[in-house]
VEXKE-232688 format. One line per 3 residues: number of its first residue (from 1); their letters; for each residue x, y, z of C-alpha. Coordinates in Angstrom, 2 decimals. Layout:
% VEXKE-232688
NUM	a	X Y Z | ...
END
This chain:
% VEXKE-232688
1	msf	0.00 0.00 0.00 | 1.13 3.53 -0.73 | 2.08 5.67 2.25
4	kif	1.81 8.71 -0.03 | -1.90 8.22 -0.62 | -2.41 7.52 3.08
7	slq	-0.61 10.69 4.15 | -2.36 12.86 1.52 | -5.72 11.66 2.79
10	llg	-4.68 12.05 6.40 | -3.62 15.67 5.78 | -6.82 16.42 3.83
13	kik	-4.95 17.03 0.58 | -7.30 14.81 -1.39 | -10.51 16.79 -1.10
16	pve	-13.96 15.19 -1.49 | -14.99 14.81 -5.12 | -18.23 16.71 -4.45
19	kie	-16.25 19.75 -3.35 | -13.94 19.51 -6.37 | -16.88 19.31 -8.79
22	mqr	-18.68 22.15 -7.06 | -15.55 24.34 -7.19 | -15.03 23.50 -10.85
25	ell	-18.65 24.28 -11.69 | -18.57 27.54 -9.74 | -15.32 28.60 -11.40
28	ynd	-16.62 27.67 -14.86 | -19.84 29.56 -14.21 | -17.77 32.53 -13.06
31	fke	-15.74 32.24 -16.25 | -18.88 32.26 -18.40 | -20.25 35.17 -16.39
34	fnk	-16.91 36.99 -16.71 | -16.98 36.62 -20.51 | -20.61 37.68 -20.61
37	vag	-19.88 40.79 -18.54 | -16.71 41.53 -20.50 | -18.65 41.87 -23.72
40	ske	-21.75 43.44 -22.20 | -23.18 46.88 -22.75 | -23.60 47.07 -18.97
43	lsd	-19.82 47.01 -18.44 | -19.20 49.61 -21.15 | -21.96 51.76 -19.57
46	fie	-20.32 51.43 -16.16 | -16.89 52.41 -17.50 | -18.46 55.37 -19.31
49	lkk	-20.29 56.43 -16.12 | -17.08 56.22 -14.15 | -15.40 58.48 -16.68
52	iie	-18.26 61.02 -16.46 | -18.56 61.05 -12.66 | -14.85 61.57 -12.14
55	sde	-14.59 64.38 -14.73 | -14.00 68.07 -13.78 | -16.98 69.08 -15.94
58	fkk	-19.34 66.91 -13.88 | -18.02 68.32 -10.61 | -18.43 71.90 -11.87
61	rka	-22.03 71.25 -13.02 | -22.88 69.77 -9.63 | -21.65 72.90 -7.83
64	eiq	-23.61 75.22 -10.18 | -26.87 73.33 -9.69 | -26.63 73.40 -5.91
67	alh	-26.31 77.24 -6.07 | -29.74 77.83 -7.75 | -32.81 79.37 -5.84
70	fkn	-36.56 79.89 -6.47 | -36.93 83.54 -5.26 | -37.02 86.16 -8.08
73	ske	-36.93 83.41 -10.70 | -39.16 83.35 -13.78 | -41.18 80.59 -12.17
76	hnq	-41.69 82.71 -9.04 | -43.20 85.60 -11.11 | -45.48 83.27 -13.08
79	lhe	-46.85 81.74 -9.89 | -47.54 85.22 -8.38 | -49.56 86.33 -11.44
82	yek	-51.46 83.03 -11.46 | -52.53 83.25 -7.80 | -53.69 86.90 -8.20
85	lkn	-56.08 85.91 -11.02 | -57.21 82.80 -9.23 | -58.29 84.76 -6.12
88	skp	-60.45 87.33 -8.03 | -64.24 87.04 -7.40 | -65.34 86.32 -11.02
91	fkd	-62.80 83.53 -11.20 | -63.78 82.12 -7.83 | -67.45 82.04 -8.92
94	yfy	-66.48 80.58 -12.29 | -64.40 77.79 -10.79 | -66.99 77.11 -8.11
97	vng	-69.56 76.40 -10.83 | -67.09 74.65 -13.08 | -66.03 72.30 -10.32
100	sed	-69.47 71.72 -8.84 | -71.42 68.49 -8.94 | -74.45 70.45 -10.25
103	frr	-72.49 71.71 -13.26 | -71.17 68.25 -14.05 | -74.71 66.96 -13.80
106	fqa	-75.96 69.79 -16.05 | -73.25 69.11 -18.65 | -74.01 65.42 -18.61
109	lke	-77.72 66.07 -19.10 | -77.24 68.77 -21.74 | -76.52 66.31 -24.53
112	sdk	-78.42 63.41 -23.00 | -81.17 61.56 -24.81 | -83.54 62.44 -21.97
115	ike	-83.26 66.23 -22.49 | -83.33 65.89 -26.26 | -86.51 63.84 -25.97
118	yrl	-88.07 66.38 -23.58 | -87.40 69.29 -25.98 | -88.85 67.39 -28.95
121	lld	-92.00 66.51 -26.98 | -92.32 70.10 -25.76 | -92.25 71.32 -29.38
124	fie	-94.81 68.66 -30.31 | -97.24 69.95 -27.67 | -96.57 73.70 -27.84
127	kge	-96.68 73.92 -31.66 | -100.16 72.34 -31.87 | -99.33 68.93 -33.31
130	ykk	-100.68 67.22 -30.24 | -104.03 69.11 -30.30 | -104.42 68.53 -34.03
133	ekd	-104.00 64.77 -33.69 | -106.29 64.64 -30.65 | -109.07 66.53 -32.52
136	eva	-108.73 64.24 -35.52 | -109.12 61.13 -33.39 | -112.19 62.67 -31.66
139	ldv	-113.99 62.84 -35.03 | -113.46 59.13 -35.68 | -116.77 57.58 -34.29
142	fkn	-118.86 54.64 -35.40 | -122.21 56.43 -35.48 | -123.13 57.65 -38.98
145	ste	-119.85 56.28 -40.30 | -119.52 54.52 -43.66 | -118.84 51.31 -41.75
148	qrk	-122.12 51.64 -39.82 | -124.07 52.24 -43.03 | -122.56 49.21 -44.71
151	lke	-123.31 46.98 -41.73 | -126.93 48.15 -41.68 | -127.28 47.47 -45.41
154	ynk	-125.65 44.07 -45.00 | -127.96 43.04 -42.12 | -131.04 44.30 -44.01
157	lqk	-130.16 42.27 -47.12 | -129.63 39.16 -45.00 | -133.27 39.41 -43.76
160	lpg	-134.89 39.54 -47.26 | -137.13 36.44 -48.00 | -135.45 35.82 -51.36
163	ika	-131.94 35.97 -49.78 | -133.05 33.64 -47.01 | -134.61 31.21 -49.55
166	yfe	-131.50 31.38 -51.72 | -129.05 30.55 -48.95 | -131.40 27.85 -47.59
169	lhg	-131.55 26.04 -50.96 | -128.23 26.93 -52.57 | -125.99 23.91 -52.46
172	skq	-128.60 21.88 -50.50 | -129.24 18.18 -51.00 | -132.93 18.89 -51.62
175	leq	-132.20 21.15 -54.58 | -129.61 18.73 -55.89 | -132.09 15.82 -55.78
178	hns	-134.84 17.98 -57.33 | -132.65 18.95 -60.26 | -131.43 15.40 -60.64
181	fye	-135.00 14.04 -60.77 | -135.85 16.51 -63.48 | -133.71 14.48 -65.88
184	sek	-135.25 11.14 -64.85 | -137.19 8.90 -67.31 | -140.04 8.63 -64.88
187	lkr	-140.69 12.36 -64.89 | -140.26 12.60 -68.61 | -142.89 9.78 -69.02
190	yfe	-145.21 11.56 -66.67 | -145.22 14.76 -68.74 | -145.49 12.75 -71.96
193	lkn	-148.66 10.96 -70.75 | -150.11 14.10 -69.26 | -150.27 15.72 -72.64
196	lpn	-151.96 12.73 -74.43 | -155.78 12.58 -75.12 | -157.99 10.55 -72.74
199	sek	-159.03 8.10 -75.52 | -155.95 6.03 -74.99 | -157.24 4.15 -72.03
202	qkh	-154.24 1.99 -71.39 | -151.87 4.99 -71.26 | -154.34 6.89 -69.15
205	eef	-154.10 4.23 -66.48 | -150.29 4.53 -66.52 | -150.58 8.28 -66.10
208	kkl	-152.93 7.89 -63.11 | -150.44 5.58 -61.54 | -147.54 7.98 -62.10
211	kkd	-149.61 10.86 -60.80 | -149.83 9.09 -57.47 | -146.04 8.33 -57.39
214	sei	-144.47 9.82 -54.25 | -141.35 11.06 -56.07 | -143.36 12.82 -58.74
217	ksy	-145.76 14.28 -56.20 | -142.78 15.52 -54.12 | -141.11 16.96 -57.21
220	lkf	-144.25 18.81 -58.37 | -144.93 20.17 -54.92 | -141.38 21.59 -54.58
223	ehs	-141.40 22.82 -58.18 | -144.45 24.94 -57.54 | -143.33 26.08 -54.06
226	kkl	-142.86 29.78 -53.17 | -139.39 29.03 -51.78 | -138.12 27.66 -55.09
229	kly	-139.66 30.55 -56.91 | -137.87 33.02 -54.59 | -134.63 31.09 -55.06
232	het	-134.78 31.40 -58.85 | -135.73 35.05 -58.64 | -132.80 35.82 -56.33
235	ads	-130.07 33.72 -57.99 | -129.00 36.44 -60.44 | -130.43 39.39 -58.56
238	ynl	-128.67 42.66 -57.64 | -129.48 42.04 -53.96 | -127.46 38.80 -53.96
241	krl	-124.51 40.41 -55.71 | -124.57 43.35 -53.30 | -124.84 41.04 -50.31
244	nel	-121.75 39.10 -51.42 | -119.81 42.31 -51.96 | -120.72 43.55 -48.50
247	kte	-120.02 40.13 -46.94 | -116.45 40.12 -48.29 | -115.88 43.60 -46.96
250	ves	-117.54 43.43 -43.53 | -116.02 40.06 -42.71 | -112.49 41.25 -43.60
253	eaf	-109.96 41.73 -40.79 | -109.35 45.34 -41.82 | -113.09 46.20 -41.69
256	qkr	-113.54 44.55 -38.29 | -110.48 46.32 -36.88 | -111.80 49.62 -38.24
259	vey	-115.19 49.06 -36.59 | -113.47 48.04 -33.35 | -111.37 51.21 -33.52
262	lkd	-114.41 53.46 -34.20 | -116.35 51.92 -31.32 | -113.37 52.16 -28.89
265	kkk	-114.03 55.00 -26.45 | -110.35 54.97 -25.39 | -108.87 54.93 -28.86
268	fek	-107.03 58.20 -28.31 | -105.15 56.72 -25.36 | -103.76 54.17 -27.83
271	tea	-102.39 56.73 -30.28 | -98.75 57.78 -30.65 | -99.83 61.36 -29.84
274	ykk	-101.20 60.29 -26.46 | -98.08 58.20 -25.77 | -95.95 61.26 -26.53
277	ykr	-98.10 63.41 -24.25 | -97.88 60.86 -21.46 | -94.11 60.60 -21.95
280	fke	-93.84 64.39 -21.85 | -95.65 64.46 -18.50 | -93.30 61.77 -17.17
283	laa	-90.23 63.73 -18.29 | -91.61 67.02 -16.95 | -91.88 65.39 -13.54
286	dsd	-88.44 63.74 -13.82 | -85.91 65.04 -11.25 | -83.13 65.32 -13.86
289	vkf	-85.29 67.38 -16.23 | -86.59 69.65 -13.46 | -83.02 70.18 -12.25
292	flk	-81.76 70.90 -15.77 | -84.45 73.52 -16.53 | -83.86 75.28 -13.23
295	fek	-80.04 75.31 -13.52 | -80.24 76.46 -17.13 | -81.87 79.74 -15.97
298	saa	-79.60 80.27 -12.93 | -77.37 83.34 -12.37 | -74.44 81.04 -11.59
301	lkn	-74.56 79.56 -15.08 | -74.82 83.04 -16.65 | -71.68 84.12 -14.76
304	yyd	-69.94 80.95 -15.92 | -70.57 81.76 -19.60 | -69.52 85.41 -19.13
307	vkd	-66.10 84.35 -17.78 | -65.65 81.36 -20.02 | -64.57 83.27 -23.16
310	smd	-62.74 86.19 -21.49 | -59.10 87.14 -22.16 | -58.33 86.94 -18.43
313	lkr	-59.44 83.35 -18.37 | -57.32 82.58 -21.42 | -54.25 84.01 -19.65
316	fme	-55.15 82.19 -16.45 | -55.42 78.87 -18.31 | -52.02 79.47 -19.90
319	lda	-50.54 80.09 -16.46 | -52.47 77.18 -14.99 | -51.02 74.85 -17.62
322	ivt	-47.57 76.13 -16.71 | -47.74 76.14 -12.90 | -49.62 72.86 -12.61
325	sde	-47.37 71.00 -15.01 | -45.02 68.35 -13.73 | -42.18 70.25 -15.34
328	fkk	-43.00 73.47 -13.37 | -43.52 71.61 -10.12 | -40.28 69.77 -10.55
331	rka	-38.50 73.00 -11.45 | -39.99 74.83 -8.42 | -39.18 71.98 -6.07
334	yle	-35.77 71.76 -7.67 | -35.10 75.49 -7.07 | -36.49 75.47 -3.51
337	ddk	-34.83 72.27 -2.46 | -31.45 72.55 -0.71 | -30.89 69.04 -2.00
340	kwe	-31.80 69.90 -5.56 | -28.76 68.02 -6.75 | -30.50 64.81 -5.80
343	ktd	-33.28 65.65 -8.30 | -31.02 65.94 -11.36 | -30.17 63.46 -14.08
346	dfa	-26.54 63.85 -13.09 | -27.40 62.76 -9.58 | -29.20 59.73 -11.05
349	keq	-26.07 58.92 -13.03 | -23.98 59.32 -9.90 | -26.32 57.00 -7.99
352	qyl	-26.41 54.55 -10.89 | -22.64 54.50 -10.88 | -22.51 53.91 -7.13
355	emk	-25.18 51.17 -7.38 | -23.42 49.49 -10.29 | -20.17 49.71 -8.37
358	kmp	-21.81 47.41 -5.76 | -23.21 44.89 -8.26 | -21.87 41.41 -7.41
361	hli	-21.18 40.40 -11.00 | -19.26 43.63 -11.71 | -17.34 43.32 -8.44
364	kyf	-16.56 39.74 -9.40 | -15.50 40.85 -12.89 | -12.98 43.38 -11.56
367	nyk	-11.75 40.92 -8.91 | -10.99 38.37 -11.64 | -9.68 40.93 -14.13
370	dtd	-5.90 40.82 -14.50 | -5.67 37.52 -12.57 | -4.79 34.00 -13.75
373	afr	-7.95 32.47 -12.24 | -9.33 31.55 -15.69 | -6.04 30.54 -17.20
376	ffk	-7.18 26.95 -17.63 | -10.32 27.88 -19.58 | -8.36 30.30 -21.74
379	ewq	-5.62 27.80 -22.59 | -7.57 24.53 -22.86 | -10.55 23.34 -24.84
382	vsf	-12.64 20.18 -24.52 | -11.62 17.60 -27.11 | -13.83 14.74 -25.94
385	edn	-16.51 14.28 -23.29 | -19.44 12.11 -22.29 | -21.73 12.48 -19.24
388	fts	-23.70 9.32 -20.06 | -27.07 11.04 -19.64 | -28.71 10.02 -22.94
391	grl	-29.97 6.66 -21.64 | -27.94 4.67 -24.17 | -24.33 4.36 -25.24
394	deq	-23.36 7.04 -27.78 | -22.21 4.94 -30.76 | -20.64 8.01 -32.36
397	kws	-18.17 8.11 -29.46 | -17.85 4.53 -28.22 | -17.48 1.05 -29.57
400	vks	-18.18 -2.10 -27.54 | -15.22 -3.78 -29.21 | -11.54 -3.25 -28.61
403	lwa	-9.45 -1.61 -31.34 | -7.91 -4.96 -32.20 | -11.24 -6.80 -32.30
406	egl	-12.91 -4.29 -34.66 | -11.68 -5.92 -37.87 | -12.04 -9.54 -36.72
409	pgg	-15.04 -11.61 -37.90 | -15.41 -13.09 -34.42 | -15.46 -9.74 -32.65
412	nys	-14.15 -9.49 -29.07 | -11.80 -12.14 -27.76 | -10.06 -13.02 -24.45
415	mpg	-6.46 -13.68 -23.52 | -5.13 -16.81 -21.85 | -5.96 -16.74 -18.14
418	dlq	-9.05 -14.55 -18.57 | -12.16 -16.16 -17.13 | -14.61 -13.85 -18.89
421	vft	-15.82 -13.26 -22.41 | -16.48 -9.69 -23.60 | -20.03 -9.38 -24.88
424	egk	-20.78 -6.71 -27.44 | -22.72 -4.27 -25.29 | -24.90 -6.63 -23.23
427	nve	-22.82 -5.94 -20.12 | -22.74 -2.17 -20.68 | -25.43 -0.10 -19.00
430	isn	-26.09 3.66 -19.33 | -28.11 5.23 -16.50 | -26.66 8.70 -15.95
433	klv	-23.34 6.89 -15.69 | -21.46 4.15 -17.53 | -21.58 0.76 -15.83
436	iet	-19.58 -2.25 -17.05 | -21.11 -5.19 -15.23 | -19.37 -8.51 -14.72
439	rre	-21.79 -11.40 -14.25 | -21.58 -15.16 -13.71 | -23.19 -16.70 -16.80
442	ksd	-22.14 -19.33 -19.31 | -21.13 -17.95 -22.68 | -19.10 -19.04 -25.68
445	glv	-16.20 -16.98 -26.94 | -12.69 -16.99 -28.38 | -9.29 -17.13 -26.67
448	wqm	-6.09 -16.05 -28.43 | -3.50 -18.81 -28.01 | -0.18 -19.12 -29.77
451	pag	0.42 -20.77 -32.11 | -3.13 -22.08 -32.55 | -4.72 -18.61 -32.91
454	fvp	-8.34 -18.09 -31.86 | -9.70 -21.09 -29.96 | -13.45 -21.45 -29.19
457	tef	-13.97 -21.68 -25.43 | -16.88 -21.74 -22.99 | -16.59 -19.08 -20.24
460	dft	-18.26 -18.90 -16.82 | -18.33 -15.09 -16.74 | -19.33 -12.26 -19.05
463	sgi	-18.08 -8.69 -18.97 | -17.87 -5.64 -21.23 | -15.52 -3.23 -22.88
466	vss	-15.93 0.25 -24.36 | -13.37 1.95 -26.59 | -12.99 5.34 -28.29
469	gks	-10.78 3.78 -30.96 | -13.14 4.73 -33.80 | -13.73 8.33 -32.68
472	fwq	-11.11 9.87 -30.40 | -7.29 9.84 -30.29 | -5.02 12.38 -28.62
475	edg	-1.37 12.56 -27.63 | -0.66 15.57 -25.40 | -3.40 16.97 -23.20
478	ife	-5.55 16.18 -20.18 | -7.48 12.93 -19.76 | -9.75 12.53 -16.77
481	aki	-12.73 10.58 -15.52 | -14.89 10.41 -12.42 | -14.86 6.75 -11.31
484	kfn	-16.15 4.92 -8.26 | -13.23 3.25 -6.45 | -14.74 -0.14 -5.62
487	pvk	-12.08 -2.82 -6.19 | -12.89 -6.55 -6.19 | -9.65 -8.54 -5.95
490	evv	-10.78 -11.29 -8.35 | -11.53 -8.74 -11.12 | -9.25 -6.19 -12.83
493	ssf	-11.21 -3.06 -13.81 | -9.14 -0.64 -15.89 | -9.36 2.77 -17.53
496	llq	-6.47 2.71 -20.03 | -5.02 5.08 -22.60 | -3.52 2.99 -25.42
499	gek	-1.95 3.57 -28.79 | -2.16 1.30 -31.80 | -0.07 -1.20 -29.85
502	nsp	-0.89 -2.69 -26.48 | 2.39 -1.46 -24.91 | 3.30 0.89 -23.44
505	rin	-0.03 2.15 -22.14 | -1.24 4.56 -19.49 | -3.19 3.34 -16.50
508	lle	-5.47 6.21 -15.57 | -6.80 3.68 -13.08 | -6.43 -0.03 -12.45
511	mgt	-8.30 -1.55 -9.54 | -9.11 -5.03 -8.33 | -6.27 -7.51 -8.00
514	knr	-3.98 -4.51 -7.85 | -4.91 -0.90 -7.31 | -2.54 1.40 -9.16
517	lgv	-1.90 4.01 -11.79 | 1.13 4.64 -13.99 | 2.75 3.32 -17.20
520	ass	2.29 -0.37 -18.03 | 4.65 -2.12 -20.43 | 4.81 -5.71 -21.78
523	sen	8.05 -7.50 -22.46 | 8.64 -9.71 -25.52 | 7.70 -12.75 -23.52
526	gkl	4.45 -11.08 -22.45 | 5.39 -10.18 -18.89 | 3.62 -7.01 -17.70
529	tve	5.43 -4.40 -15.61 | 3.94 -1.21 -14.20 | 5.87 1.86 -13.17
532	gld	3.55 3.88 -11.03 | 1.81 4.33 -7.68 | -0.22 2.01 -5.48
535	isn	-3.55 3.61 -4.55 | -5.03 0.87 -2.35 | -5.36 3.35 0.52
538	lkk	-8.14 5.22 -1.28 | -11.50 4.93 0.47 | -13.59 2.10 -0.90
541	nkw	-16.94 2.69 -2.60 | -16.16 6.41 -3.05 | -16.08 8.52 -6.21
544	yif	-12.78 10.08 -7.32 | -11.66 12.21 -10.25 | -8.61 10.54 -11.82
547	tfv	-6.59 12.84 -14.09 | -3.65 12.18 -16.42 | -1.73 15.08 -17.99
550	ksg	0.77 14.53 -20.80 | 3.10 17.28 -22.00 | 5.78 15.79 -24.21
553	stl	7.64 13.22 -22.11 | 6.32 14.66 -18.81 | 3.52 12.47 -17.40
556	twk	1.45 13.57 -14.40 | -1.33 11.84 -12.47 | -3.79 13.55 -10.13
559	ind	-6.54 12.41 -7.81 | -9.22 15.01 -7.06 | -6.94 17.70 -8.51
562	tev	-4.07 16.74 -6.17 | -0.88 15.62 -7.93 | 0.12 12.12 -6.77
565	lqm	2.64 11.01 -9.37 | 4.94 12.53 -12.02 | 7.53 10.91 -14.28
568	nns	9.31 11.35 -17.58 | 8.88 8.72 -20.26 | 9.89 9.45 -23.83
571	lvn	8.45 6.14 -25.08 | 4.87 7.41 -24.68 | 5.09 9.56 -27.81
574	fkm	2.00 8.53 -29.76 | -1.71 9.30 -29.94 | -3.84 7.32 -27.52
577	hin	-7.47 6.26 -27.27 | -9.59 5.23 -24.27 | -10.37 1.69 -23.19
580	mfs	-12.54 0.73 -20.20 | -13.13 -2.91 -19.28 | -13.21 -5.53 -16.49
583	lvi	-11.22 -8.79 -16.59 | -11.99 -11.79 -14.37 | -8.69 -13.21 -13.09
586	fdv	-9.95 -15.53 -10.33 | -13.28 -17.18 -9.63 | -15.61 -14.59 -8.08
589	pgs	-17.77 -15.59 -5.09 | -21.49 -15.13 -5.67 | -21.69 -12.64 -2.78
592	klp	-19.53 -10.18 -4.78 | -21.49 -10.48 -8.00 | -22.34 -8.69 -10.10
595	vrf	-19.17 -6.57 -10.14 | -19.95 -3.05 -11.32 | -17.24 -0.81 -12.82
598	etd	-18.90 2.63 -12.66 | -17.81 5.82 -14.47 | -19.81 9.04 -13.98
601	wvk	-18.18 11.04 -16.77 | -15.15 11.26 -19.06 | -13.60 14.51 -20.27
604	cyr	-10.45 15.27 -22.26 | -8.79 18.58 -23.14 | -6.22 19.83 -25.62
607	kk	-4.35 23.13 -25.81 | -6.10 25.88 -27.76
END
């Protein structure tokens, strides 16, 4: 175990990762805010204000303003003239009326529909239209009217015997049967026999028989009746035609309404003239109308109109507009106020400057200005990063195959001694972090064995690998990742930086069987050696930020921003890519499974 890591932790040199991330975020936010302020109009305004406030011209103007007074000023004379006019009796009376509730009420009523209606109705009554319409309606009576005469004639015609007989028989069944029988053979035979001589005895007997026939007797009786005679006399008579004419007229709706109107003793009350008269009486008794008529004739209103168009009032209104204006009031207050400086725009600028001088973001800007606090952000730029927040592995950045397995038809393979097979993504989980999970499960895979090559083998464990070999390579720069330090001695979990060859390579972190960081190299016979630092003293199940910085042959490792190892190695002179994986070296007890290699984020930087 490394005493260095132990002592650094004991002395508090390796700060909690939460504090490091918070400090980084705060500093980066300050950097963004600094750049925002640096290019802002607000900053240029502040600098301009500072220049103004500290100028001799500003100081001179401030002294001049504080020396001004109201007495004997133009504003003082205007106010004196204004108050003299305002206190005169005609003006007092004028303004009393003008500001009174009665005048406002009068003005409101003056153009109101109510007053307009009252004046129209007054004209209607006083100019005789009302009386004329009332007299005309009084002459419309039923007695001796044309309608009365027509009704009398109509009723008289209805009582005539011929008219009665006509309407009794016209269209009746009796008349229909009578006319129908007239065409019968029986009746024709009767009249034929009736006109024959008595010598034809046989026919005479037939005639006697027909003469006693009930139908013939009924026919002859009706034929010679007075009713039928009256019917025939009336059918084309003048009386019938006149009756029908009158019937159409007197039974019409218009005629009946006219009769109803003529008989109505209260027909005038239903006329528009009466409605207008009644409305006039209502308005004459209305409180608004009574008030309006009285106020219209008042001496107060007469005085109001006398003053309203005078030259004195015109001058007074000019002065009133001046002395009541915000500009005048401000000027007067400004001249009277011993602290008039505080009322000026210059004072506002001075205050604005003093307020801006206290603004936290401007204070922060000037505190950072001309310091090296943002040197990192100015010199470095992000070349690669992943926060694993998308819910799935970003295939544009990562492959689930190693660089050397990419071109092989069999995909990932294992080395002799490895107890796991690398699946192609099944053991890689993205849930706001990258998790490579090692599980106990049977699976077939390939093992590279010399000289046989790739040998099919059944494995008891599965694990995963992710590589940036297809997307990201970098030589000099900063490589870092936030990883949970949770070693399981049977499993080697590594975050490596590798070139196109397996050796040498950079261990950003190796944990499990051994816990270390540094440079790993393989000899020709395959033996692995690591020059670096043991980190077993790190607290288990805690998150750390592991950082590797390469500048030429100078290699530096940091944990939570604290440098823990530095060396020179000229052999690491090539571009590198990232590999993360877990190897099973020894059989893993079930109580330790699954083994989770967790990375919260990865970020790399290069010089700008």
